N, C-alpha and C positions, 0 to 999 in steps of 0.2 A: 457508404463507408462511415458517414457521420453517425448513423443509427447504431452501427456495430461498436463504435468507440464509446458512445453513451451507454450502451449495454454493458461493456466491460467496466466502465467507471461505476455504474450502479452495482454490478456484481462485487467489485472490490469493496465498496462502502458497506454493502450488506454483510460481506464476510468479516470485515473489521468490527462491525457492530455485534455480530453473533459471537465473536471471540471475547467481547466485552473488555478489550484492552484499553486501559485508561490513556496510555500514551498515544495510541492510534486516534483517539477521539480528540485529543488536545494538541496534537502536533502542528507546528507551522508547516512543515513538510517532511516527507520521508523519501529516501532513495531505496529502491528495491533492486534485487539481483536480476530482474527481467523487465522486459518492455510490457508493462501491464495493459497498455492501450492497444497493442497489436497481437498479443498472444491469445490463443483460444481460451474461452472462459473456463474450461475444465482444468487448465493449468494454474489458474489463480490461487487456489488453496496451497499449492506447493511453493509459491513465491515467498521469499525471505526478505526481511528488512535489513538493509546494509547500514543505514544511518537515519537517526530521528533527531529533529531539531524542534525545541519548544522554547518560546520566548527568546529566540535568537541564540540559544545555547545548545550545543550538541549534548544530548542526554543519553544517546546510545550510538555506539559505533562498533560494527562487527570486527572482531579481532582477526588479524590476517593469518 
């Protein structure tokens, strides 16, 4: 199980680097619309960011 979780994390980080999204590379943390550590790797590209925080401030929040 641990190996699968590490694989998902690596896949997400690679996806974010390939997008070259400056916020993704500088964020304190993000909240996504899915459980990125338990979903199949094929679903990671469809995952959307719901909230991004940088330097303790919300810089992106998905509108409702």
